[in-house]
N, C-alpha and C positions, 0 to 999 in steps of 0.2 A: 724172771725177766719180764714178765708181763707187767709188773708194777713199775719197773724201771723204764720200760719202753713207754708206758703210759705217761710217766712223769717227763720223759724226754720229749715225747710228742707234745705234751702240754707246754713245756718250756719252748719248744720249737714253734708251736702255734702262737704262744704269747709273744715270742721274739719276732715272728713273722707279722703278727698284728701290729706290734710296736713299730716295726720297720715300715709296714704299709702306711701306718698313721703318719710317721715322720716324713715319708716320701710324699704322701698326699699334701701335707702341710707345706713342704718345700716346693712342690709343684704349684700350689695355690699362691704362695708368696712370690714365686718366680713369675707367675702369670700377672699378679698385681704390679710387681716392679716393671715388667715388660709393658703393661698397659699404661702405667704412669709415665715411663720414659717415651713411649710411643706418642702419647698425648702431648708431652712436652716438645718432642721433635716436630710433630705436626704444627703446634702453635708457633714454634720458632721458624719453621719453614714458611708458614703463612705470613708471619711478621716480616721475614726477609723478602718474600715475594711482594708484599705491600710496599716495603721500603724501596725495593727495586723498581716497582711500577712508578712510585712517586718520584724517585730520582730520574727515571727515564722521561717522565712527563715534564719535570723541571728542566732537564737538559734539552728536550725538544722545544720547550717554550723559549729557552735562551737562544737556541739556534735560529728559531723563527724570528726572534727579536733582532738578532745580529743580521740576519738576511734582509729584514725589512730596513734596518739602518743602512746597510750597504746599498740597497736599491735606492733609498732616498739620496745617498751620497752621489751615486752614479747619475741619477736624474738631475740633481742640483748642478753637478759638473757639466752636464749636457746643456742645461739652461744657461749657465754662466758662459759657456762657449758660444751659444747662440747670441747672447747679449753682446759679447765681445765682437763677434762677426758683424753685428749690426753697426757697431762704431767703426770698424774697419771699412765697411761698405760706405758709411757716411763720409769718411775721409776720402775714399776713392771718388765718390760722387762730387765732393767739393773740388778736388783737384782736376776733375774731368769736365768742369762746367764750360759752356761755350765762352769764348774769349770776352765778348761784350759783357756778359753776366759776371764773369770772373773779375774783370776790371772794376765793375760797379761795386762788387762785394769788397774788393781790396780798398777802393777809395773810401767807402763808408767806414771800414775798419781803421784806416789811416786817420781820418778826421776824428773818430771817436777815441782812439788810443793816444793821440798826440796831446801832450799837456802844455808844452811851451810853444808849439807851433813852428819850431825851428829844428826839429830832429831830422836825422838822416834815415832814410828807409833802405834797409838792406834786403835784397831779394836773392833768390837762387839765380844761377847763371842763366837758366832757361827763361825765367820770368823777367829779368832785369830790363832788357831793352824794350820789349813790347808791352806786356801787361804792367810791369813796374812803372815804367815812365808814364804811361797813360793814367795809371791809378794815382800817382803823385800829382800830376797836373789836374786831374779831376777833383781830387781832395782839396787842393789849394784853391781852386776856382770856387768850389762849393762852400768852403769854410773860411776863406780869407787867410789861411795859414801860409807859412813859407817853408813847407817841407822840402827836403832836398833828396834826390835820388843818389844813394851812396855809390861810389865806385867799387866798393867791396861787395863780394858775393859770398854766400854761405851755402853749404849743402843741405838745403831745406826742401821740404816737399809741400809747396803751396804756402801762401801767406808771406809774412815778412817779419823783420825785427827792426824796431825803432831804436835808434841810438841818439842819446843826447849826452855828449862827453863820456863819462864813465857809467852812465845808467843805460840799461837796455830793457826794452819792453818786448817780450816774446809774443808775437802775434802769428806764429806759424800755425797752420791748420792742425798739425799734429798736437800741438799744445792746447789749442782751443777745444779740439774734440776731447782730449784727455780731461780737461777741466769740466767740460759739459758732462762727460761720463760720470764723474764723481757726484755731480748734482742730480743727474737724470736717470741713472741706471735702474733704480727702483721702478720708476714710471715706465721705462722701456720694457722691463721684465713683465710688468702688469699688462702692457699692450700685447707683448708677444705671447704670454701665457695667462690669459684671463681667468682660467679655472683655478689657479693657485692663489 
């Protein structure tokens, strides 16, 4: 049994050596595969992190841009509101002039707006008797025209309407200020906001 035991031990030793060799090769191959996939996972993680940072930076840039645009809109709206208030204030000042100055302005406008010299001047009920009558008389005297104070009144806030048959010329302060606004709003904005 000595020889058989020896052969059996040799076969067992050879089998053990072969098994150890195969196991070591498998461990080595597993380690290489693990290292390769670990490197790939780290590279993909780094790529995703870089893409995430880039996307976050782009989103932040877009949000900042949108915020700046909204701020400019709000600022522009505030400036437009201030310009609008300037014209509202101008209209209020025109309507609140002292009577003598108001009559002089109306007379000058009547003489300037009249084309035939025979138009009817329509005023508000408030202005008709005092300022209206005095303005028509003063305009006729200064220009030699024959304007007439209309018996009709209109719900206007300062100024007048000149009527010549079917043609009307609107010289109400509201209309005159609105027309001036269209022409002068840019200049008014520059005066109010010189830094822009």
